[in-house]
C-alpha positions in Angstrom: 0.0 0.0 0.0 2.8 2.4 0.9 4.6 1.6 -2.3 1.4 2.3 -4.4 1.0 5.6 -2.6 4.6 6.6 -3.3 3.9 5.8 -7.0 0.8 8.0 -7.0 2.7 10.8 -5.3 5.6 10.5 -7.8 3.2 10.5 -10.8 1.5 13.6 -9.4 4.8 15.4 -8.9 5.8 14.5 -12.5 2.5 15.9 -13.8 2.9 19.0 -11.7 6.5 19.5 -12.9 5.5 19.0 -16.6 2.6 21.4 -16.2 4.9 24.0 -14.7 7.0 24.1 -17.8 4.4 26.1 -19.7 1.5 28.4 -18.7 -1.2 30.3 -20.5 -1.3 34.1 -20.6 -4.6 35.7 -21.5 -5.9 39.3 -21.8 -7.5 42.0 -23.9 -6.0 44.8 -26.0 -7.7 48.2 -26.2 -7.1 51.6 -27.8 -6.1 54.5 -25.6 -8.3 56.9 -27.6 -11.8 55.5 -27.0 -11.2 52.3 -25.1 -12.4 50.1 -28.0 -11.0 46.7 -28.4 -8.5 46.1 -31.2 -8.8 42.9 -33.3 -5.8 41.7 -35.3 -3.1 43.0 -32.9 0.1 40.9 -33.2 1.4 39.5 -29.9 4.8 37.8 -30.0 7.1 36.3 -27.4 10.3 38.3 -27.9 13.1 36.4 -29.4 10.9 33.5 -30.6 8.4 32.7 -33.3 5.7 32.1 -30.8 2.8 34.5 -31.3 -0.9 35.0 -31.7 -3.3 37.6 -33.0 -6.2 39.1 -31.0 -9.7 38.0 -32.0 -12.7 40.2 -33.0 -13.2 41.2 -29.3 -9.5 42.1 -28.8 -8.9 39.0 -26.6 -6.1 36.6 -26.8 -4.6 33.5 -25.2 -0.9 32.5 -25.5 1.1 29.6 -24.1 4.5 30.8 -22.7 7.4 29.2 -20.8 7.2 29.0 -17.0 10.1 31.4 -16.7 8.1 34.0 -18.5 9.8 36.5 -20.9 8.7 39.6 -22.7 5.6 40.0 -24.9 5.6 42.5 -27.8 2.3 44.0 -28.8 2.2 45.7 -32.3 -0.5 47.0 -34.6 -0.4 49.3 -37.6 -1.1 52.9 -36.5 -0.3 52.1 -32.9 3.0 52.4 -30.9 4.4 49.0 -30.2 4.6 48.0 -26.5 6.7 45.5 -24.6 5.5 43.9 -21.4 7.5 41.7 -19.0 5.4 38.6 -18.1 6.8 37.9 -14.6 4.3 36.0 -12.6 1.3 37.4 -14.4 -1.3 35.2 -16.0 -3.7 38.0 -17.2 -2.2 40.9 -19.1 -4.5 43.7 -20.4 -2.7 46.2 -22.6 -3.7 49.6 -23.9 -2.0 50.8 -27.1 -1.5 54.4 -28.0 -1.9 55.9 -31.5 1.3 56.6 -33.3 1.0 60.0 -35.0 3.7 59.1 -37.4 1.7 56.3 -39.0 -1.8 57.6 -38.8 -1.9 57.7 -42.6 -1.7 54.7 -45.0 1.5 52.8 -45.1 3.3 52.8 -48.4 5.7 50.1 -49.6 6.3 51.3 -53.2 10.0 52.1 -53.9 10.9 53.2 -50.3 13.5 51.8 -48.0 10.9 50.5 -45.6 7.1 50.8 -44.9 6.5 54.5 -44.8 3.5 56.7 -44.0 2.2 58.4 -47.1 2.5 61.9 -45.6 6.3 61.5 -45.4 6.8 60.7 -49.0 8.2 63.2 -51.5 6.2 61.6 -54.4 2.5 61.5 -54.9 1.1 58.1 -54.0 -2.5 56.9 -53.9 -3.5 53.6 -52.4 -6.6 51.6 -53.3 -7.5 48.6 -51.1 -9.3 45.4 -52.1 -12.7 46.5 -50.7 -12.6 49.7 -52.8 -11.5 47.8 -55.9 -14.3 45.3 -55.7 -17.0 47.8 -54.8 -18.2 47.5 -58.4 -17.6 44.2 -60.2 -15.0 44.5 -62.9 -13.5 42.0 -65.4 -9.9 43.2 -65.1 -7.6 45.1 -62.7 -7.4 48.1 -65.1 -11.1 48.5 -65.3 -11.6 48.0 -61.5 -9.1 50.9 -61.0 -11.2 53.2 -63.1 -12.7 56.1 -61.1 -10.8 55.1 -57.9 -7.8 57.4 -58.2 -8.0 61.1 -59.0 -6.2 62.2 -62.1 -5.8 58.6 -63.5 -7.1 58.3 -67.1 -8.2 54.9 -68.2 -9.6 54.3 -71.6 -10.5 51.1 -73.5 -8.2 50.4 -76.4 -10.6 47.9 -77.9 -14.3 47.2 -77.8 -13.9 43.5 -78.0 -14.5 41.3 -74.9 -11.3 41.0 -72.9 -9.8 44.0 -74.6 -7.0 45.9 -73.0 -7.1 49.4 -71.4 -4.8 52.3 -71.8 -3.7 53.8 -68.4 -2.3 57.3 -68.2 -1.0 58.8 -65.0 0.7 61.9 -66.4 1.9 63.3 -69.8 -0.3 64.4 -72.7 -3.8 63.0 -72.9 -4.2 63.3 -76.7 -1.1 62.0 -78.4 -0.4 58.2 -78.3 3.4 58.6 -77.7 4.1 55.8 -75.3 2.9 57.4 -72.0 1.9 54.2 -70.3 3.1 53.8 -66.7 5.4 51.1 -65.4 3.4 48.2 -63.7 4.8 46.0 -61.0 2.9 43.1 -59.5 4.4 41.2 -56.5 7.9 42.4 -57.6 7.4 41.4 -61.2 7.8 44.1 -63.8 4.9 43.4 -66.2 5.5 43.3 -69.9 1.9 42.2 -70.8 -1.2 44.1 -70.0 -3.6 44.1 -67.0 -6.6 42.7 -68.9 -5.7 39.1 -67.8 -5.3 39.9 -64.1 -8.1 38.9 -61.9 -9.2 41.8 -59.5 -10.4 39.3 -56.9 -6.8 38.3 -56.2 -5.6 41.9 -55.4 -4.9 43.1 -51.9 -4.0 46.7 -52.8 -2.8 48.9 -55.6 -0.5 51.8 -55.1 -0.2 54.5 -57.8 3.0 56.6 -57.8 2.6 59.7 -59.9 5.2 62.3 -60.9 8.5 62.2 -62.7 10.3 61.7 -59.4 9.0 58.1 -59.5 11.9 57.4 -61.8 14.3 58.0 -58.9 12.7 55.0 -57.2 12.4 52.6 -60.2 14.6 54.0 -63.0 13.9 55.7 -66.3 11.1 53.2 -67.2 9.1 54.8 -64.5 9.1 58.3 -66.0 5.4 58.0 -66.7 4.5 56.9 -63.2 4.3 53.5 -61.5 1.4 51.2 -60.6 2.4 48.7 -57.8 0.0 45.8 -57.3 0.1 43.5 -54.3 -1.9 40.3 -54.4 -3.5 38.5 -51.5 -1.3 36.2 -49.4 -3.3 35.2 -46.4 -1.0 37.1 -44.0 -3.8 39.4 -42.6 -5.9 36.7 -41.0 -5.7 35.0 -37.7 -3.0 32.4 -36.9 -4.4 28.9 -37.3 -7.4 30.0 -39.5 -8.4 29.0 -42.9 -10.6 31.2 -45.1 -12.5 30.0 -48.2 -14.1 32.5 -50.6 -16.5 31.5 -53.4 -18.0 34.0 -55.8 -20.3 33.3 -58.8 -21.5 36.2 -60.9 -23.6 36.6 -64.0 -24.1 39.8 -66.0 -25.6 40.9 -69.3 -24.2 43.1 -72.0 -26.0 44.8 -74.8 -25.7 47.8 -77.1 -27.0 50.9 -75.5 -28.8 52.1 -78.6 -29.0 51.6 -82.3 -28.2 54.1 -85.0 -31.4 55.7 -86.5 -31.6 54.6 -90.1 -33.9 55.5 -93.0 -37.0 53.4 -93.3 -38.2 55.0 -96.5 -36.7 55.5 -100.0 -37.1 57.7 -103.1 -37.5 55.0 -105.8 -40.6 54.6 -107.8 -42.9 51.8 -106.6 -44.9 49.4 -108.8 -48.6 50.0 -108.8 -49.1 46.7 -107.0 -46.2 46.9 -104.6 -48.5 46.2 -101.7 -48.9 42.6 -103.0 -45.4 41.7 -101.9 -44.3 41.5 -98.3 -40.9 39.7 -98.7 -39.2 42.4 -100.8 -39.9 45.8 -102.3 -41.5 45.7 -105.8 -40.2 48.6 -107.9 -41.7 50.1 -111.0 -40.0 49.1 -114.3 -38.5 45.9 -112.8 -39.5 42.3 -113.8 -39.0 39.7 -111.0 -38.7 35.9 -111.6 -41.3 33.6 -110.2 -40.7 32.6 -106.6 -38.3 35.5 -105.9 -38.1 36.3 -102.2 -35.1 38.6 -102.0 -31.4 38.9 -102.5 -29.4 39.1 -105.8 -30.9 37.3 -108.8 -29.5 37.2 -112.3 -33.1 36.6 -113.4 -34.2 40.2 -112.5 -34.7 42.5 -115.5 -34.7 46.2 -115.4 -33.6 48.8 -112.9 -35.2 50.8 -110.2 -35.5 54.5 -110.8 -36.0 57.6 -108.7 -39.3 59.3 -108.3 -39.7 62.7 -110.0 -39.8 64.5 -106.7 -36.8 62.7 -105.2 -38.4 62.7 -101.8 -37.6 59.7 -99.6 -41.2 59.1 -98.6 -41.9 55.7 -100.3 -42.2 52.7 -98.0 -40.2 49.5 -98.2 -42.1 46.2 -98.7 -41.0 45.3 -95.2 -38.9 46.9 -92.4 -36.4 44.7 -90.6 -34.2 46.1 -87.9 -30.9 44.9 -89.4 -28.8 46.0 -86.4 -30.9 43.7 -84.2 -29.8 40.8 -86.4 -26.1 41.5 -85.9 -26.1 42.6 -82.2 -27.2 40.2 -79.4 -27.4 40.3 -75.6 -24.1 38.8 -74.3 -23.8 36.9 -71.1 -20.8 37.5 -68.8 -20.0 34.9 -66.0 -17.4 34.7 -63.3 -16.7 31.7 -61.2 -14.1 32.3 -58.5 -12.8 30.3 -55.5 -9.9 31.0 -53.2 -8.4 29.3 -50.1 -6.1 31.1 -47.7 -4.4 29.7 -44.5 -2.1 31.1 -41.9 0.0 29.3 -39.3 2.7 30.7 -37.0 5.4 30.3 -39.7 3.6 30.0 -43.0 0.8 31.8 -44.8 -0.7 30.6 -48.1 -3.2 31.9 -50.7 -4.5 29.9 -53.7 -7.2 30.8 -56.1 -8.9 29.7 -59.4 -11.0 31.9 -61.7 -13.1 31.2 -64.8 -14.2 34.3 -66.6 -16.3 34.4 -69.8 -17.5 37.4 -71.8 -19.7 36.6 -74.8 -19.8 40.0 -76.3 -22.6 41.4 -78.4 -21.7 40.2 -81.9 -23.7 37.3 -83.3 -21.8 34.0 -84.2 -18.9 35.2 -82.0 -17.7 33.4 -78.9 -16.0 36.4 -77.3 -13.5 36.0 -74.5 -12.7 33.5 -71.8 -10.0 33.3 -69.2 -8.8 30.7 -66.7 -6.3 31.8 -64.1 -4.6 29.9 -61.3 -2.7 31.6 -58.5 -0.7 30.3 -55.5 1.2 32.6 -53.1 3.3 31.3 -50.2 5.3 33.0 -47.4 7.4 30.8 -45.0 9.6 31.7 -42.1 12.4 29.1 -42.4 13.8 30.2 -39.1 14.1 33.4 -37.0 16.3 35.2 -39.5 15.5 33.6 -42.9 12.2 34.0 -44.8 11.1 32.7 -48.2 8.2 34.0 -50.4 6.8 32.8 -53.7 4.2 34.3 -56.0 2.9 32.3 -59.0 0.2 33.1 -61.6 -0.8 31.1 -64.7 -3.4 32.6 -67.1 -4.8 30.9 -70.2 -7.0 33.2 -72.3 -8.9 32.7 -75.5 -10.6 35.4 -77.7 -12.8 34.8 -80.7 -13.2 38.0 -82.7 -15.7 38.7 -85.4 -14.9 37.5 -88.9 -14.8 40.3 -91.3 -13.3 42.8 -88.9 -14.6 46.3 -88.5 -16.2 46.2 -92.0 -19.2 44.4 -90.7 -20.4 47.5 -88.9 -20.5 49.5 -92.2 -22.2 46.6 -94.0 -25.0 46.4 -91.4 -25.9 50.1 -91.5 -25.8 50.0 -95.4 -28.2 47.1 -95.5 -31.6 48.3 -96.6 -34.5 47.4 -94.3 -36.1 45.0 -96.7 -33.0 42.9 -97.1 -33.3 39.4 -95.7 -30.0 38.5 -94.1 -31.2 35.0 -93.3 -31.5 33.7 -96.9 -29.3 30.8 -97.9 -26.3 30.9 -100.3 -26.5 28.9 -103.6 -24.8 25.9 -101.9 -27.0 25.9 -98.8 -24.7 27.9 -96.6 -26.6 30.3 -94.4 -26.6 34.1 -94.7 -26.6 34.8 -98.4 -23.5 36.9 -99.0 -25.2 39.1 -101.7 -28.3 40.0 -99.8 -29.1 43.2 -101.8 -29.8 43.0 -105.6 -29.1 46.7 -106.0 -25.8 47.2 -104.2 -22.6 45.2 -103.4 -22.2 45.3 -99.7 -21.7 41.8 -98.2 -23.8 40.1 -95.5 -22.0 40.8 -92.2 -23.7 37.7 -90.6 -22.0 35.5 -93.2 -18.5 36.8 -92.3 -19.1 36.2 -88.6 -20.3 32.7 -89.2 -17.8 31.6 -91.8 -14.5 33.3 -91.0 -12.4 32.2 -88.0 -10.3 34.6 -86.0 -8.8 33.3 -82.7 -6.3 34.6 -80.2 -4.8 32.3 -77.6 -2.5 33.6 -74.9 -0.7 31.8 -72.1 1.0 33.9 -69.4 3.1 32.6 -66.5 4.3 35.1 -63.9 6.5 34.1 -61.0 8.6 35.7 -58.3 10.8 34.1 -55.7 12.3 36.0 -52.8 14.6 35.1 -50.0 15.1 37.6 -47.1 17.9 37.2 -44.5 18.3 39.3 -41.3 22.0 39.7 -40.8 21.5 41.9 -37.7 18.7 43.8 -36.1 19.5 46.8 -38.4 20.7 45.1 -41.6 18.9 42.7 -43.9 19.6 41.2 -47.3 17.1 40.2 -50.0 17.5 38.2 -53.2 14.6 38.2 -55.7 14.1 36.5 -59.1 11.1 37.3 -61.3 10.0 35.9 -64.6 7.1 36.6 -67.0 6.6 34.2 -70.0 4.0 35.2 -72.6 3.1 32.8 -75.4 0.7 34.2 -78.0 -1.0 32.5 -81.0 -3.3 34.1 -83.6 -5.1 32.3 -86.4 -7.2 33.7 -89.2 -8.9 31.0 -91.4 -11.2 31.2 -94.4 -12.2 27.8 -95.7 -11.9 26.9 -99.4 -15.7 27.3 -99.9 -15.9 30.8 -98.5 -18.1 32.9 -100.7 -16.8 36.3 -101.9 -18.0 39.0 -104.4 -16.5 38.6 -107.8 -16.7 41.4 -110.3 -14.7 39.7 -113.0 -17.6 37.5 -114.2 -17.8 33.8 -114.1 -20.7 33.0 -111.8 -23.8 34.9 -113.0 -24.6 35.7 -109.4 -21.4 37.7 -109.1 -20.0 35.5 -106.3 -17.4 32.7 -106.2 -15.5 30.6 -103.8 -12.5 32.4 -102.4 -10.5 29.1 -102.4 -9.5 29.9 -98.9 -6.8 31.5 -96.9 -4.9 30.8 -93.7 -2.8 33.2 -91.7 -1.0 32.2 -88.5 1.1 34.4 -86.2 2.9 33.5 -83.0 5.3 35.2 -80.7 6.9 34.4 -77.4 8.4 36.8 -74.9 10.5 36.0 -71.8 11.2 38.8 -69.4 13.5 38.1 -66.4 14.7 40.2 -63.5 17.1 39.4 -60.7 18.0 41.7 -57.8 20.1 41.8 -54.7 19.2 44.4 -52.0 20.6 45.5 -48.7 18.2 47.2 -46.3 19.5 49.4 -43.5 17.4 50.6 -40.6 19.1 52.1 -37.6 18.3 54.8 -35.0 21.0 57.2 -33.7 19.5 59.0 -30.8 16.5 60.9 -32.2 17.6 60.3 -35.8 16.1 57.3 -37.7 18.1 56.4 -40.8 16.7 54.0 -43.4 18.4 53.1 -46.6 18.4 50.7 -49.5 21.2 49.6 -51.8 20.1 47.5 -54.7 21.5 45.9 -57.8 19.0 44.9 -60.6 19.6 42.8 -63.7 17.0 42.7 -66.5 16.8 40.5 -69.5 14.2 40.4 -72.4 14.0 37.9 -75.2 11.3 38.1 -77.9 10.8 36.0 -81.0 8.0 35.9 -83.5 6.9 33.9 -86.5 
């Protein structure tokens, strides 16, 4: 019995000893201004990687060694505070506002995070909430109207088309005044039309010629610095999943008002026909329903008064035939996670934009992103940013000429008639003029663009001392572009040289292919200096940058 009792006492002492190796500190962090609780305050055991973030009510719990230590409380816009643990188990902390960081913190081209009010250049910052206040299909369009003085105009009306961004310089002449764009340390050579705005944490716009002192001569027209989401702003130990599905509709705001009457002489029995306009002095073959016919004899002539007050046999809204209501869809999902030493963000987006042109697929984009930050140890950190984008664009066959053809089509022209071989959309829909059927071009001609972009940045940061750190960064952007324009052998075209009595013949086809590939690489080594001498705080940066660009086309 005594032996058993001794074993129980020994086991209890062992448990008590083990329990005494670690204890839990809890408390609440509030603001000195109004006593409100502060969520998201970083609390770290000094000299270790052990830490936690306050919850929505400003509360926290943290396991610390039995011998205590020092807790460091830090929060953006507040003065950091150190508290010795001692024998305390409950530590409530009040943080005071830091007047030096009351404004937004800027990271663009400065030695360290700096309040905007201390910068000598004009910098505007837009956060994720502001960017996504109104749904947008690309980063450039989401930035529109968010920053004063920034001019954004669409360079193309096609779905997925790019935008021209101007921060300074002349607004009228196209003389290469686009700003330098940097995303996660990558100097972008391609446009912003492929970048998903849901992935963006913030955008900083640096205006003024002095921006070139931060980034070199390429930044003479200003700089746009984009930071993507990384999962670092959420609680330690938490996982956040975001799903967004969106559908929208796109249509032409208004049609051009076109003439619905003409000045040609009508046959006395013109009202007997409702599929075409029957003109005086013209003989029509039996069964004629519209379009060009070599069996028609005679020619239409003008009325003596030349007034355009005669009706057509039927009035078709031809613009309504070419333009449709396009459907836009966005399917987006992201997962972010944060632990004590690692934060990760991954996302997938599927974006489709049909556009408003009949027989045209429009634009589609699939993008995959994964960002990772990892503390290898107390003095060494690794970061990676990766983005893969596959985009496809189907543009209208016939190019911009289809818009002229549609407004020149008379309202009694039937664009849905068949060609002599049964193909839809009779190319010569008007017997009295030579404009082609724009619906035939969009149906028959193939014009496709395919682009694949891969952007990556890897960064390694080492703290040599508490005032000196080194950073190595490698970035790459690979753009692979393919364009195909294809007209099959049996594509109809107008032929004025004779042959077919209908004035049309097979084009015998054409194929044009273009491809180019661009590889842009940058590598940099940077030394960051941050030291305080009495009341003087000195921050500096010494950096070496290598850039390489390779481009080939065929």
